[in-house]
ZALUM-514543 format. One record per atom (N, C-alpha, C): chain; atom name; x, y, z. Coordinates in steps of 0.001 Angstrom, whole numbers. Atoms other than C-alpha are relative to their C-alpha. Layout:
N
> c / a / xx / yy / zz
> A / CA / X / Y / Z;
...
END
This chain:
123
> c / a / xx / yy / zz
> A / N / 1095 / -715 / 550;
> A / CA / 300712 / 227188 / -48974;
> A / C / -744 / -1054 / -975;
> A / N / 1002 / 954 / 594;
> A / CA / 297781 / 225178 / -50380;
> A / C / -323 / 746 / -1376;
> A / N / 346 / -455 / 1342;
> A / CA / 297168 / 225540 / -54136;
> A / C / -1476 / -67 / -149;
> A / N / 1485 / -168 / 191;
> A / CA / 293725 / 226735 / -55236;
> A / C / -830 / -1223 / -423;
> A / N / 897 / 1076 / 438;
> A / CA / 292730 / 223606 / -57171;
> A / C / -134 / -1017 / 953;
> A / N / 93 / 1099 / -1022;
> A / CA / 293212 / 221482 / -54165;
> A / C / -1282 / 298 / 916;
> A / N / 1280 / -169 / -616;
> A / CA / 290116 / 223153 / -52588;
> A / C / -1152 / -245 / -753;
> A / N / 1093 / 223 / 987;
> A / CA / 287876 / 222438 / -55617;
> A / C / -312 / -1281 / 254;
> A / N / 595 / 1315 / 2;
> A / CA / 285548 / 219639 / -54997;
> A / C / 84 / -991 / -1262;
> A / N / -101 / 841 / 1098;
> A / CA / 285694 / 218573 / -58480;
> A / C / 1605 / -820 / 68;
> A / N / -1457 / 683 / 7;
> A / CA / 289704 / 218166 / -58272;
> A / C / 43 / -1107 / 922;
> A / N / -240 / 1205 / -1234;
> A / CA / 289269 / 216016 / -54941;
> A / C / -783 / -1203 / -603;
> A / N / 701 / 1018 / 512;
> A / CA / 286648 / 213997 / -56633;
> A / C / 817 / -716 / -1023;
> A / N / -815 / 413 / 1143;
> A / CA / 288741 / 213592 / -59761;
> A / C / 1221 / -840 / 469;
> A / N / -1041 / 674 / -448;
> A / CA / 291630 / 212509 / -57728;
> A / C / -399 / -1603 / 543;
> A / N / 589 / 1140 / -462;
> A / CA / 289511 / 209825 / -56029;
> A / C / -264 / -1011 / -1066;
> A / N / 199 / 840 / 1272;
> A / CA / 288411 / 208510 / -59470;
> A / C / 1183 / -520 / -564;
> A / N / -1381 / 499 / 456;
> A / CA / 291973 / 208296 / -60532;
> A / C / 527 / -1135 / 667;
> A / N / -405 / 1219 / -978;
> A / CA / 292752 / 206158 / -57403;
> A / C / -803 / -1194 / -543;
> A / N / 868 / 1045 / 316;
> A / CA / 289882 / 204024 / -58219;
> A / C / 383 / -753 / -1412;
> A / N / -115 / 346 / 1300;
> A / CA / 290651 / 203634 / -61841;
> A / C / 1569 / -1018 / 88;
> A / N / -1105 / 904 / -87;
> A / CA / 294408 / 202491 / -60810;
> A / C / -281 / -1396 / 800;
> A / N / 548 / 1340 / -588;
> A / CA / 292705 / 199860 / -58592;
> A / C / -532 / -842 / -775;
> A / N / 714 / 660 / 655;
> A / CA / 290416 / 198615 / -60831;
> A / C / 872 / -705 / -1270;
> A / N / -848 / 414 / 1006;
> A / CA / 292941 / 198467 / -63707;
> A / C / 899 / -1211 / 213;
> A / N / -1049 / 906 / -462;
> A / CA / 295338 / 196349 / -61670;
> A / C / -453 / -1439 / -88;
> A / N / 547 / 1325 / 87;
> A / CA / 292990 / 193432 / -62015;
> A / C / -203 / -348 / -1496;
> A / N / 324 / 193 / 1256;
> A / CA / 292824 / 193666 / -65921;
> A / C / 1156 / -960 / -463;
> A / N / -1202 / 1084 / 492;
> A / CA / 294748 / 191047 / -68119;
> A / C / 1263 / 695 / -203;
> A / N / -1482 / -533 / 88;
> A / CA / 298477 / 191583 / -68311;
> A / C / 30 / 472 / -1676;
> A / N / -241 / -326 / 1317;
> A / CA / 297930 / 191604 / -72077;
> A / C / -437 / 1340 / -478;
> A / N / 590 / -1287 / 143;
> A / CA / 296220 / 194947 / -71830;
> A / C / 855 / 1074 / 600;
> A / N / -963 / -997 / -704;
> A / CA / 299227 / 196614 / -69953;
> A / C / 214 / 1152 / -1028;
> A / N / -282 / -1099 / 894;
> A / CA / 299906 / 198716 / -73020;
> A / C / -1147 / 511 / -879;
> A / N / 1159 / -388 / 830;
> A / CA / 296454 / 198966 / -74320;
> A / C / -1036 / 761 / 1081;
> A / N / 1003 / -565 / -878;
> A / CA / 293363 / 199511 / -72062;
> A / C / 497 / 537 / 1240;
> A / N / -586 / -330 / -1610;
> A / CA / 295188 / 199748 / -68704;
> A / C / 624 / 1503 / -281;
> A / N / -1028 / -1216 / 215;
> A / CA / 297771 / 202498 / -70010;
> A / C / -1001 / 1191 / -547;
> A / N / 1046 / -1123 / 431;
> A / CA / 294836 / 204534 / -71766;
> A / C / -956 / 417 / 1056;
> A / N / 901 / -378 / -942;
> A / CA / 292487 / 204339 / -68929;
> A / C / 720 / 790 / 1162;
> A / N / -651 / -730 / -1260;
> A / CA / 295187 / 205384 / -66301;
> A / C / 490 / 1420 / -446;
> A / N / -362 / -1163 / 446;
> A / CA / 296270 / 208210 / -68717;
> A / C / -1052 / 986 / 15;
> A / N / 1205 / -744 / -149;
> A / CA / 292838 / 209483 / -69013;
> A / C / -401 / 368 / 1350;
> A / N / 358 / -237 / -1522;
> A / CA / 292029 / 209292 / -65219;
> A / C / 1048 / 891 / 321;
> A / N / -954 / -788 / -643;
> A / CA / 295275 / 211072 / -64389;
> A / C / -62 / 1561 / -846;
> A / N / 266 / -1212 / 825;
> A / CA / 294486 / 213740 / -67128;
> A / C / -1207 / 1009 / 568;
> A / N / 1171 / -708 / -546;
> A / CA / 291212 / 214776 / -65497;
> A / C / 443 / 1061 / 1055;
> A / N / -346 / -993 / -1048;
> A / CA / 292566 / 216185 / -62243;
> A / C / 1110 / 836 / -299;
> A / N / -1266 / -698 / 415;
> A / CA / 295754 / 217220 / -63872;
> A / C / -466 / 1315 / -780;
> A / N / 440 / -1111 / 621;
> A / CA / 293894 / 219564 / -66271;
> A / C / -923 / 922 / 717;
> A / N / 798 / -877 / -804;
> A / CA / 291527 / 220789 / -63818;
> A / C / 891 / 986 / 951;
> A / N / -1157 / -707 / -676;
> A / CA / 294730 / 221814 / -61630;
> A / C / 502 / 1074 / -1040;
> A / N / -649 / -830 / 1062;
> A / CA / 296168 / 223449 / -64856;
> A / C / -983 / 1210 / -151;
> A / N / 912 / -988 / 239;
> A / CA / 293012 / 225233 / -65462;
> A / C / -193 / 1166 / 1177;
> A / N / 235 / -1002 / -1423;
> A / CA / 292661 / 226616 / -61894;
> A / C / 1016 / 969 / 46;
> A / N / -1262 / -825 / -127;
> A / CA / 296240 / 227957 / -62179;
> A / C / -17 / 1065 / -973;
> A / N / -305 / -1170 / 1208;
> A / CA / 295799 / 230005 / -65373;
> A / C / -709 / 1408 / 484;
> A / N / 136 / -1360 / -376;
> A / CA / 295304 / 233843 / -65220;
> A / C / -1344 / 426 / -641;
> A / N / 1284 / -555 / 619;
> A / CA / 292420 / 234145 / -67661;
> A / C / -1175 / -1135 / -109;
> A / N / 1108 / 926 / 222;
> A / CA / 289010 / 232565 / -67816;
> A / C / 21 / -924 / -1092;
> A / N / 25 / 759 / 1125;
> A / CA / 289366 / 231594 / -71262;
> A / C / 1275 / -1006 / -62;
> A / N / -729 / 894 / -248;
> A / CA / 292459 / 229647 / -70641;
> A / C / -303 / -1204 / 898;
> A / N / 606 / 947 / -1007;
> A / CA / 290953 / 228012 / -67631;
> A / C / -1051 / -1024 / -868;
> A / N / 1054 / 880 / 653;
> A / CA / 287929 / 226782 / -69774;
> A / C / 763 / -1002 / -1099;
> A / N / -780 / 1027 / 994;
> A / CA / 290421 / 225302 / -72305;
> A / C / 464 / -1178 / 841;
> A / N / -578 / 1238 / -658;
> A / CA / 291903 / 222974 / -69772;
> A / C / -1271 / -681 / 691;
> A / N / 1330 / 638 / -873;
> A / CA / 288347 / 222293 / -67898;
> A / C / -684 / -768 / -1194;
> A / N / 509 / 868 / 978;
> A / CA / 287241 / 221158 / -71499;
> A / C / 791 / -1005 / -340;
> A / N / -770 / 1299 / 484;
> A / CA / 289993 / 219012 / -72127;
> A / C / -81 / -1162 / 1123;
> A / N / 360 / 847 / -1136;
> A / CA / 289428 / 217301 / -68462;
> A / C / -1426 / -803 / -406;
> A / N / 1390 / 552 / 243;
> A / CA / 285688 / 216887 / -69649;
> A / C / 278 / -1017 / -1095;
> A / N / -287 / 929 / 1042;
> A / CA / 286988 / 215096 / -72928;
> A / C / 732 / -1142 / 577;
> A / N / -710 / 1147 / -500;
> A / CA / 289270 / 212838 / -70829;
> A / C / -875 / -855 / 810;
> A / N / 859 / 690 / -694;
> A / CA / 286402 / 212062 / -68516;
> A / C / -937 / -859 / -938;
> A / N / 685 / 866 / 711;
> A / CA / 284298 / 210970 / -71568;
> A / C / 783 / -912 / -716;
> A / N / -892 / 985 / 425;
> A / CA / 287142 / 209100 / -72890;
> A / C / 221 / -1243 / 976;
> A / N / -94 / 1099 / -1106;
> A / CA / 287502 / 207032 / -69549;
> A / C / -1282 / -713 / -68;
> A / N / 1436 / 633 / -171;
> A / CA / 283706 / 206468 / -69446;
> A / C / 33 / -1124 / -1239;
> A / N / 125 / 918 / 1146;
> A / CA / 283932 / 204997 / -73008;
> A / C / 884 / -1345 / 226;
> A / N / -817 / 1148 / -222;
> A / CA / 286930 / 202770 / -71899;
> A / C / -308 / -1035 / 1019;
> A / N / 504 / 860 / -1145;
> A / CA / 285048 / 201594 / -68769;
> A / C / -1071 / -851 / -572;
> A / N / 1224 / 731 / 775;
> A / CA / 282070 / 200546 / -71198;
> A / C / 526 / -1026 / -671;
> A / N / -500 / 945 / 784;
> A / CA / 284330 / 198733 / -73399;
> A / C / 569 / -1223 / 933;
> A / N / -567 / 867 / -975;
> A / CA / 285966 / 196893 / -70471;
> A / C / -1084 / -926 / 338;
> A / N / 1171 / 672 / -528;
> A / CA / 282499 / 195831 / -69179;
> A / C / -512 / -777 / -1194;
> A / N / 657 / 802 / 1121;
> A / CA / 281357 / 194753 / -72780;
> A / C / 941 / -1039 / -504;
> A / N / -833 / 1129 / 208;
> A / CA / 284472 / 192656 / -73069;
> A / C / 332 / -954 / 1116;
> A / N / 29 / 947 / -1044;
> A / CA / 283980 / 191030 / -69830;
> A / C / 1255 / 188 / 852;
> A / N / -1166 / -282 / -975;
> A / CA / 287090 / 192558 / -68235;
> A / C / -288 / 665 / 1338;
> A / N / 791 / -461 / -1103;
> A / CA / 284935 / 194399 / -65676;
> A / C / -1129 / -562 / 316;
> A / N / 1198 / 681 / -374;
> A / CA / 282341 / 192983 / -63670;
> A / C / -1191 / 1204 / 343;
> A / N / 892 / -879 / -206;
> A / CA / 279025 / 194769 / -63183;
> A / C / 135 / 655 / 1339;
> A / N / -208 / -523 / -1531;
> A / CA / 279885 / 195292 / -59518;
> A / C / 1037 / 1042 / -77;
> A / N / -1185 / -949 / 135;
> A / CA / 283153 / 197051 / -60558;
> A / C / -542 / 1336 / -795;
> A / N / 528 / -1309 / 721;
> A / CA / 281268 / 199408 / -63037;
> A / C / -857 / 812 / 881;
> A / N / 1131 / -633 / -550;
> A / CA / 278479 / 200032 / -60790;
> A / C / 729 / 882 / 1395;
> A / N / -647 / -572 / -971;
> A / CA / 281073 / 201053 / -57963;
> A / C / 824 / 1279 / -523;
> A / N / -733 / -988 / 735;
> A / CA / 283007 / 203342 / -60597;
> A / C / -998 / 1227 / -204;
> A / N / 1156 / -986 / 598;
> A / CA / 279762 / 205075 / -61907;
> A / C / -176 / 1143 / 810;
> A / N / 498 / -1174 / -770;
> A / CA / 278799 / 207173 / -59099;
> A / C / 1075 / 1182 / 166;
> A / N / -1138 / -944 / -72;
> A / CA / 282305 / 208853 / -58889;
> A / C / -114 / 703 / -1236;
> A / N / 115 / -482 / 1551;
> A / CA / 282236 / 209236 / -62831;
> A / C / -1208 / 1161 / 11;
> A / N / 1109 / -838 / 318;
> A / CA / 278868 / 210891 / -62695;
> A / C / 155 / 1412 / 1000;
> A / N / -272 / -1060 / -963;
> A / CA / 279962 / 213064 / -59546;
> A / C / 957 / 1133 / -686;
> A / N / -988 / -836 / 740;
> A / CA / 283068 / 214371 / -61531;
> A / C / -612 / 755 / -1305;
> A / N / 698 / -499 / 1098;
> A / CA / 280904 / 214851 / -64598;
> A / C / -865 / 1436 / 311;
> A / N / 805 / -1184 / -531;
> A / CA / 278376 / 217166 / -62630;
> A / C / 827 / 1116 / 365;
> A / N / -721 / -1028 / -621;
> A / CA / 280915 / 219020 / -60799;
> A / C / 799 / 684 / -920;
> A / N / -771 / -422 / 1024;
> A / CA / 283062 / 219565 / -63804;
> A / C / -951 / 850 / -1070;
> A / N / 1121 / -845 / 934;
> A / CA / 280005 / 220873 / -66034;
> A / C / -276 / 1192 / 879;
> A / N / 375 / -1219 / -547;
> A / CA / 279176 / 223249 / -63339;
> A / C / 1081 / 1050 / 128;
> A / N / -1244 / -1076 / 19;
> A / CA / 282810 / 224722 / -63060;
> A / C / 81 / 565 / -1362;
> A / N / -122 / -371 / 1471;
> A / CA / 282614 / 224978 / -66900;
> A / C / -1008 / 1309 / -216;
> A / N / 971 / -996 / 183;
> A / CA / 279313 / 226864 / -66763;
> A / C / 316 / 1114 / 773;
> A / N / -288 / -1166 / -712;
> A / CA / 280354 / 229170 / -63897;
> A / C / 1165 / 759 / -576;
> A / N / -1082 / -624 / 770;
> A / CA / 283690 / 229997 / -65739;
> A / C / -639 / 688 / -1242;
> A / N / 821 / -683 / 1179;
> A / CA / 281601 / 230731 / -68906;
> A / C / -678 / 1187 / 336;
> A / N / 1056 / -1315 / -439;
> A / CA / 279224 / 233118 / -66969;
> A / C / 986 / 1022 / 432;
> A / N / -989 / -1146 / -686;
> A / CA / 282151 / 234915 / -65160;
> A / C / 571 / 503 / -1305;
> A / N / -955 / -675 / 1175;
> A / CA / 284011 / 235274 / -68587;
> A / C / -1167 / 922 / -791;
> A / N / 1085 / -732 / 838;
> A / CA / 280677 / 236608 / -70428;
> A / C / -493 / 1208 / 703;
> A / N / 617 / -1227 / -724;
> A / CA / 279896 / 239066 / -67555;
> A / C / 1147 / 901 / 281;
> A / N / -1187 / -1016 / -51;
> A / CA / 283287 / 240863 / -67763;
> A / C / -146 / 1025 / -963;
END
């Protein structure tokens, strides 16, 4: 039986984003193993995880809570990517590669949040 969250485009995109973050952080300095590498990976994993948990909830209110947490993790990850770029740990090419996926997840997640809010208020 396929879980409902696996059908969501936003979850699929977030999974690909997490994969890309794991790949790009493998090239960061070893000194960041317990710093930025760990934080970026946790934030990246948190996004699809919270989308999945939100999709599994019975009430729209609960779903919104988890979708909002996912959006917070996305903002956190965006900030960490910017910091890595500022510190010279990521190249312009690497950040340009990640940015479209980051923006796609942001747009899809914002749409899911809007849809869930509308659904909730129309009841």
